[in-house]
C-alpha positions as CSV (number, residue, x, y, z in Angstrom):
1,M,117.5,-151.2,-58.3
2,N,114.4,-152.6,-56.6
3,K,113.7,-156.0,-58.1
4,I,110.0,-155.2,-58.8
5,V,111.1,-152.0,-60.6
6,E,113.7,-154.0,-62.6
7,R,111.0,-156.5,-63.6
8,F,108.5,-153.8,-64.6
9,L,111.1,-151.9,-66.8
10,R,112.1,-155.2,-68.4
11,Y,108.5,-155.7,-69.6
12,A,107.7,-152.0,-70.2
13,K,110.6,-151.7,-72.7
14,V,109.0,-154.3,-75.0
15,D,106.8,-152.4,-77.4
16,T,103.4,-154.2,-77.5
17,Q,101.0,-151.6,-78.9
18,S,97.8,-153.1,-80.4
19,D,96.2,-151.9,-83.6
20,P,92.5,-151.3,-83.9
21,K,92.6,-151.4,-87.7
22,S,94.2,-154.8,-87.9
23,T,92.2,-157.8,-89.0
24,T,94.6,-160.3,-87.4
25,S,94.7,-161.8,-83.9
26,P,96.7,-160.7,-82.2
27,S,96.5,-157.4,-83.9
28,T,100.3,-156.9,-83.8
29,N,102.9,-159.6,-83.9
30,K,105.1,-157.6,-81.5
31,Q,102.8,-158.7,-78.7
32,F,104.4,-162.1,-79.1
33,D,107.8,-160.6,-78.0
34,L,106.5,-160.1,-74.5
35,A,104.4,-163.2,-74.5
36,K,107.5,-165.4,-75.3
37,L,109.6,-163.6,-72.6
38,L,106.9,-164.3,-70.0
39,K,106.5,-167.9,-71.1
40,N,110.2,-168.4,-70.6
41,E,110.2,-166.7,-67.2
42,L,107.2,-168.7,-66.0
43,E,108.9,-172.0,-67.1
44,Y,112.2,-170.9,-65.4
45,M,110.3,-170.1,-62.2
46,G,108.8,-173.6,-62.1
47,L,105.2,-173.0,-62.9
48,K,103.4,-175.9,-64.7
49,N,101.4,-176.3,-67.9
50,V,102.9,-173.1,-69.3
51,T,101.6,-172.5,-72.8
52,L,101.6,-169.8,-75.5
53,S,98.8,-170.2,-78.1
54,E,98.9,-169.2,-81.7
55,K,96.6,-166.3,-80.8
56,C,99.1,-165.0,-78.2
57,Y,97.5,-166.1,-74.9
58,V,99.9,-167.1,-72.2
59,M,98.6,-169.5,-69.5
60,A,100.3,-171.2,-66.6
61,T,99.5,-172.9,-63.3
62,L,101.1,-172.6,-59.9
63,P,100.1,-175.9,-58.2
64,A,98.6,-175.9,-54.7
65,N,101.0,-176.5,-51.9
66,T,98.4,-177.6,-49.4
67,S,96.0,-180.5,-49.0
68,E,93.4,-178.1,-47.6
69,P,90.5,-177.5,-50.1
70,A,90.7,-174.2,-51.8
71,P,89.2,-172.6,-54.9
72,R,91.2,-172.3,-58.2
73,I,91.9,-168.6,-58.5
74,G,92.9,-166.9,-61.7
75,F,95.0,-163.7,-62.1
76,I,94.9,-162.0,-65.5
77,A,96.6,-159.1,-67.1
78,H,97.0,-157.9,-70.7
79,L,100.0,-157.7,-72.9
80,D,99.2,-154.8,-75.2
81,T,99.4,-151.1,-74.6
82,S,97.0,-148.5,-76.0
83,P,97.1,-147.4,-79.6
84,D,96.5,-143.8,-78.4
85,M,100.2,-143.0,-78.1
86,T,103.4,-144.6,-79.3
87,A,105.2,-147.1,-77.1
88,T,108.3,-147.3,-79.2
89,S,111.7,-146.4,-77.7
90,L,110.6,-146.1,-74.1
91,K,113.0,-144.0,-72.0
92,P,111.9,-144.5,-68.3
93,K,112.7,-142.1,-65.5
94,I,112.7,-142.9,-61.8
95,T,112.3,-140.1,-59.4
96,E,113.2,-141.2,-55.9
97,N,111.8,-139.4,-52.8
98,Y,109.4,-137.2,-54.8
99,D,109.3,-133.7,-53.2
100,G,105.9,-132.6,-54.4
101,G,107.1,-130.3,-57.2
102,N,107.1,-130.5,-61.0
103,L,108.6,-133.6,-62.7
104,I,110.4,-132.4,-65.8
105,L,109.9,-135.2,-68.4
106,D,111.4,-133.4,-71.5
107,A,113.0,-130.0,-70.8
108,N,113.6,-129.4,-74.5
109,K,109.9,-129.8,-75.4
110,N,108.6,-128.3,-72.1
111,I,106.8,-131.5,-71.2
112,V,106.1,-131.3,-67.4
113,L,104.2,-133.5,-65.1
114,S,102.9,-131.0,-62.6
115,P,100.8,-131.3,-59.4
116,I,98.9,-128.2,-60.7
117,N,97.4,-130.2,-63.5
118,F,97.6,-133.6,-61.8
119,P,97.1,-133.0,-58.0
120,E,97.0,-136.7,-57.3
121,L,100.8,-136.6,-57.5
122,L,100.8,-135.0,-54.1
123,D,99.5,-138.3,-52.7
124,Y,103.0,-139.8,-53.4
125,V,105.3,-137.3,-51.8
126,G,108.3,-139.1,-50.4
127,Q,107.8,-142.1,-52.7
128,S,109.6,-143.3,-55.8
129,I,107.7,-142.6,-59.1
130,I,108.3,-144.1,-62.5
131,T,107.6,-141.9,-65.6
132,T,108.8,-141.7,-69.2
133,D,110.6,-138.8,-70.9
134,G,107.2,-137.6,-72.0
135,N,107.5,-138.9,-75.6
136,T,105.9,-142.4,-75.2
137,L,103.5,-144.2,-73.0
138,L,104.9,-145.8,-69.9
139,G,102.7,-148.9,-70.4
140,A,101.8,-149.4,-66.8
141,D,98.4,-150.3,-68.3
142,D,98.9,-153.2,-68.1
143,K,102.6,-154.1,-67.6
144,A,102.2,-153.1,-64.0
145,G,99.5,-155.8,-63.8
146,I,101.8,-158.4,-65.4
147,T,104.6,-157.3,-63.0
148,A,102.5,-157.6,-59.9
149,I,101.3,-161.1,-60.9
150,M,104.8,-162.4,-61.8
151,E,106.2,-160.9,-58.6
152,A,103.5,-162.5,-56.5
153,M,104.1,-165.9,-58.1
154,Q,107.8,-165.6,-57.4
155,H,107.1,-164.6,-53.8
156,L,104.9,-167.6,-53.3
157,L,107.5,-170.0,-54.8
158,D,110.2,-168.4,-52.5
159,H,108.0,-168.8,-49.4
160,P,106.4,-172.3,-49.4
161,E,105.3,-171.7,-45.9
162,I,102.5,-169.5,-47.4
163,K,99.8,-172.1,-48.2
164,H,97.7,-171.6,-51.3
165,G,95.5,-173.5,-53.6
166,E,95.9,-173.9,-57.3
167,L,96.6,-170.5,-59.0
168,K,95.9,-169.9,-62.7
169,I,97.8,-167.2,-64.6
170,A,96.8,-165.7,-68.0
171,F,98.3,-162.9,-70.1
172,T,96.1,-161.8,-73.0
173,P,96.5,-159.7,-76.2
174,D,94.5,-156.9,-77.6
175,E,92.5,-155.8,-74.4
176,E,93.0,-152.2,-75.4
177,I,91.0,-152.6,-78.6
178,G,88.3,-154.7,-77.0
179,K,89.4,-158.1,-78.3
180,G,91.2,-159.4,-75.3
181,T,88.9,-162.3,-74.7
182,N,88.0,-163.2,-78.3
183,F,90.0,-166.5,-78.1
184,F,90.3,-166.9,-74.3
185,N,89.8,-170.6,-73.5
186,I,87.8,-170.7,-70.3
187,E,87.8,-174.5,-70.1
188,K,91.6,-174.7,-70.5
189,F,92.1,-171.9,-67.9
190,N,89.9,-173.9,-65.5
191,A,89.5,-171.3,-62.7
192,D,86.6,-171.0,-60.3
193,F,86.9,-167.2,-60.4
194,A,89.5,-164.7,-61.3
195,Y,90.8,-161.1,-61.0
196,T,92.1,-158.8,-63.7
197,I,95.0,-156.8,-62.3
198,D,94.2,-153.8,-64.5
199,G,93.0,-151.0,-62.3
200,G,94.4,-147.6,-61.5
201,K,95.4,-145.9,-58.2
202,I,96.2,-148.0,-55.2
203,G,93.2,-149.4,-53.4
204,E,90.8,-149.6,-56.4
205,L,88.5,-152.6,-56.3
206,E,86.0,-152.7,-59.1
207,Y,83.2,-155.0,-60.0
208,E,80.9,-152.8,-62.1
209,N,81.7,-151.2,-65.4
210,F,80.0,-149.5,-68.3
211,N,77.6,-151.2,-70.7
212,A,79.3,-150.4,-74.0
213,A,78.4,-150.1,-77.7
214,S,80.1,-148.8,-80.8
215,A,78.3,-146.9,-83.6
216,K,79.4,-146.1,-87.1
217,I,77.4,-143.6,-89.2
218,T,78.0,-143.2,-93.0
219,I,76.7,-140.2,-94.7
220,K,76.3,-139.9,-98.5
221,G,76.4,-136.4,-99.7
222,R,75.9,-134.8,-103.1
223,N,78.6,-132.4,-104.3
224,V,77.7,-129.5,-106.7
225,H,79.7,-126.4,-107.5
226,P,78.9,-124.0,-104.7
227,G,78.0,-121.3,-107.1
228,T,75.0,-123.3,-108.4
229,A,74.4,-125.5,-105.3
230,K,71.0,-124.1,-104.2
231,N,68.5,-127.0,-103.7
232,K,71.0,-129.4,-105.1
233,M,74.0,-129.9,-102.8
234,L,73.9,-132.3,-99.8
235,N,76.9,-131.5,-97.7
236,A,77.7,-134.6,-95.8
237,L,80.0,-132.7,-93.4
238,Q,77.2,-130.3,-92.5
239,I,74.8,-133.2,-92.0
240,G,77.3,-134.9,-89.7
241,M,77.7,-131.7,-87.6
242,E,73.9,-131.4,-87.4
243,L,73.6,-135.0,-86.2
244,N,76.2,-134.4,-83.5
245,S,74.4,-131.2,-82.4
246,H,71.2,-133.3,-81.6
247,L,73.1,-135.3,-79.0
248,P,73.0,-133.8,-75.5
249,P,76.2,-131.9,-75.0
250,Q,76.2,-132.6,-71.2
251,Q,76.5,-136.3,-72.0
252,R,80.0,-136.0,-73.4
253,P,83.0,-137.6,-71.6
254,E,84.4,-134.3,-70.6
255,F,81.3,-133.4,-68.6
256,T,80.5,-136.7,-66.9
257,E,81.8,-138.7,-63.9
258,G,80.9,-141.5,-61.6
259,Y,77.9,-143.4,-62.9
260,E,77.1,-140.9,-65.6
261,G,77.2,-142.3,-69.2
262,F,78.2,-140.5,-72.4
263,F,78.3,-140.3,-76.2
264,H,81.9,-140.0,-77.4
265,L,82.6,-138.9,-81.0
266,T,85.9,-140.7,-81.6
267,D,86.3,-140.1,-85.4
268,F,84.9,-137.7,-88.0
269,N,86.4,-138.0,-91.4
270,G,85.2,-137.2,-94.9
271,T,84.3,-134.7,-97.6
272,V,81.2,-133.0,-98.9
273,E,80.3,-136.3,-100.7
274,H,81.1,-138.9,-98.1
275,V,81.5,-138.8,-94.3
276,V,82.2,-141.5,-91.7
277,M,81.5,-140.8,-88.0
278,E,82.3,-143.2,-85.2
279,Y,81.0,-143.0,-81.6
280,I,81.3,-145.1,-78.5
281,I,78.3,-145.2,-76.2
282,R,78.6,-145.9,-72.5
283,D,76.3,-146.2,-69.4
284,H,76.4,-148.2,-66.2
285,D,72.6,-148.4,-66.1
286,K,71.2,-150.9,-68.7
287,S,68.0,-148.9,-69.3
288,E,69.9,-145.7,-69.8
289,F,72.2,-147.5,-72.1
290,E,69.3,-148.7,-74.2
291,K,67.9,-145.1,-74.3
292,K,71.2,-143.7,-75.6
293,K,71.3,-146.2,-78.4
294,H,67.6,-145.5,-79.3
295,L,68.3,-141.8,-79.3
296,L,71.1,-142.1,-81.8
297,A,69.1,-144.4,-84.0
298,N,66.1,-142.0,-83.9
299,I,68.3,-139.0,-84.9
300,V,69.5,-140.9,-87.9
301,F,65.9,-141.8,-88.8
302,I,64.8,-138.1,-88.5
303,L,67.7,-136.9,-90.7
304,N,67.0,-139.5,-93.3
305,D,63.4,-138.3,-93.3
306,R,64.7,-134.8,-93.9
307,Y,67.4,-135.4,-96.4
308,G,66.3,-138.6,-98.1
309,E,66.2,-142.3,-97.3
310,G,69.6,-143.8,-97.3
311,V,71.6,-140.6,-97.0
312,L,72.6,-141.8,-93.5
313,S,73.3,-145.4,-92.5
314,L,73.9,-146.6,-89.0
315,E,75.9,-149.7,-87.8
316,M,75.7,-150.2,-84.1
317,A,76.8,-153.1,-82.0
318,D,77.1,-153.9,-78.3
319,T,80.7,-154.3,-77.1
320,Y,80.4,-155.5,-73.5
321,Y,78.1,-155.3,-70.5
322,N,78.2,-154.3,-66.8
323,M,79.8,-157.2,-64.9
324,R,77.9,-156.3,-61.7
325,E,75.0,-158.5,-62.8
326,K,77.4,-161.5,-62.8
327,I,79.5,-160.5,-59.7
328,E,76.7,-159.8,-57.2
329,P,75.7,-163.5,-56.9
330,V,79.3,-164.3,-55.8
331,M,80.2,-161.2,-53.8
332,V,82.4,-163.4,-51.6
333,I,85.1,-163.0,-54.2
334,V,84.9,-159.2,-53.8
335,D,85.0,-159.6,-50.1
336,L,88.1,-161.8,-50.4
337,A,89.9,-159.1,-52.3
338,E,88.8,-156.5,-49.8
339,R,90.2,-158.5,-46.9
340,A,93.5,-159.0,-48.9
341,M,93.8,-155.2,-49.3
342,I,93.1,-154.4,-45.7
343,E,95.7,-156.9,-44.5
344,A,98.2,-155.2,-46.9
345,G,97.4,-151.9,-45.2
346,V,95.7,-150.6,-48.3
347,K,92.6,-148.4,-48.1
348,V,89.9,-150.0,-50.2
349,L,88.3,-147.8,-52.9
350,K,85.2,-149.5,-54.3
351,Q,84.1,-147.6,-57.4
352,P,82.6,-148.2,-60.9
353,I,85.0,-148.5,-63.8
354,R,84.5,-145.7,-66.3
355,G,85.5,-148.1,-69.0
356,G,85.7,-151.8,-69.3
357,T,88.2,-154.7,-68.7
358,D,88.6,-158.2,-70.0
359,G,86.9,-159.1,-66.7
360,A,83.6,-157.8,-67.9
361,R,83.5,-160.1,-70.9
362,L,84.9,-163.0,-69.0
363,S,82.2,-162.6,-66.3
364,Y,79.6,-163.0,-69.1
365,M,81.5,-166.0,-70.4
366,G,81.1,-167.8,-67.0
367,L,84.2,-166.7,-65.2
368,P,83.4,-164.0,-62.5
369,T,86.3,-161.5,-62.7
370,P,86.5,-158.3,-60.7
371,N,89.3,-155.8,-61.2
372,I,92.1,-154.8,-58.8
373,F,94.5,-151.9,-58.9
374,T,98.0,-151.8,-60.4
375,G,98.9,-148.4,-59.0
376,G,99.2,-146.5,-62.2
377,H,97.8,-143.1,-63.2
378,N,97.1,-141.2,-66.4
379,F,97.0,-144.2,-68.6
380,H,97.1,-143.9,-72.4
381,G,99.2,-140.7,-72.5
382,R,102.5,-139.1,-72.0
383,Y,101.8,-138.1,-68.4
384,E,101.4,-141.7,-67.2
385,F,103.1,-142.4,-63.9
386,L,103.5,-145.4,-61.5
387,P,104.4,-145.1,-57.8
388,V,106.6,-148.0,-56.9
389,H,105.0,-148.5,-53.5
390,S,101.6,-148.9,-55.2
391,L,103.0,-151.6,-57.5
392,E,104.5,-153.4,-54.5
393,K,101.2,-153.4,-52.8
394,A,99.4,-154.8,-55.8
395,A,101.7,-157.8,-55.7
396,E,101.2,-158.2,-51.9
397,V,97.4,-158.2,-52.4
398,I,97.7,-161.0,-54.9
399,V,99.7,-163.0,-52.4
400,N,97.1,-162.3,-49.7
401,I,94.2,-163.4,-51.8
402,A,95.9,-166.7,-52.5
403,R,96.7,-167.2,-48.7
404,L,93.3,-166.1,-47.4
405,A,91.3,-168.2,-49.9
406,V,92.7,-171.3,-48.2
407,K,91.5,-170.1,-44.8
408,N,88.2,-169.0,-46.2
409,H,87.6,-172.3,-47.9
410,S,88.6,-174.5,-45.0
411,N,86.5,-172.4,-42.6
């Protein structure tokens, strides 16, 4: 088996799902299982200052092997996989020399990965593709990122003729639930800039993302026997549906793309007497982001005026911001990644992230951190797949960044 595939599967088989309802950090102890494995491997490889914190952050340093001046570059990936689907009992499948047809993941359940529904599969005809049996996540988000970093570090250790500056490695918990940088020690990491290896298809290079907020709306109803409910009942469920109907339907995720933002109703639970609704709000443009938040708050105000003060309550908080503001003053780091991709024979795809990464928050913490592809597709669901060639190229790009940074700095 290809060594990079063997490495990826070793990591992917460790269940590291995070839990958004947890109050601990990390949110699940099982993330330590992979963190400890990586710590041991990093020490065995010979990296220095390898640590695992009580909050499940792995950090390590590959010392410079040149006297030429070079920036300290960080490479970051996250340990956890999405809570959206189980990651337990992963059964990977490897399809070699993909022929462009359907990939049968689970014949008994008729779970099929088809180019009819996922036409991007046809970009990988002739290549090896990793999937699951359709009953779990694959976890390429972000174990492909971890694999690419580890493979790149091993390659640099095996090839000392490739000159590089000091390289910083970090593996973080709980990125999928928005808490990946809560206890990230910037000073200890001590990098001049970094890259998250957490993107999708081959070639993605991203330095702008959504501004993000979360909103929780609680609705207090009044339950009365429906036979005598006239002018007495307040149906919290109906009020919740009314609230949602006031939001523009064209600004839902299923109708947006590119730079278009959205309101996404992620949870709607309750009874006639009590309802809780949860939204995420996203927009790349800061002014449009603020307008969206104002619109939701105004709808709550209007409905309270209609049904009575205090019937609806709104809790809204910003989650992260568009990293572009922090990256644009140091675009040289994006240019460096672009050169590294071109030298690896990868077509560069600069595009906005329709989501967020740890890099967004790190950039606002003082560590500019664009995002680079891992090669994976269809994250967070049973149809996730990873072309092996793309994963190999992600590792090659990391090596190229380390090598080119010395040349850039000395020039």
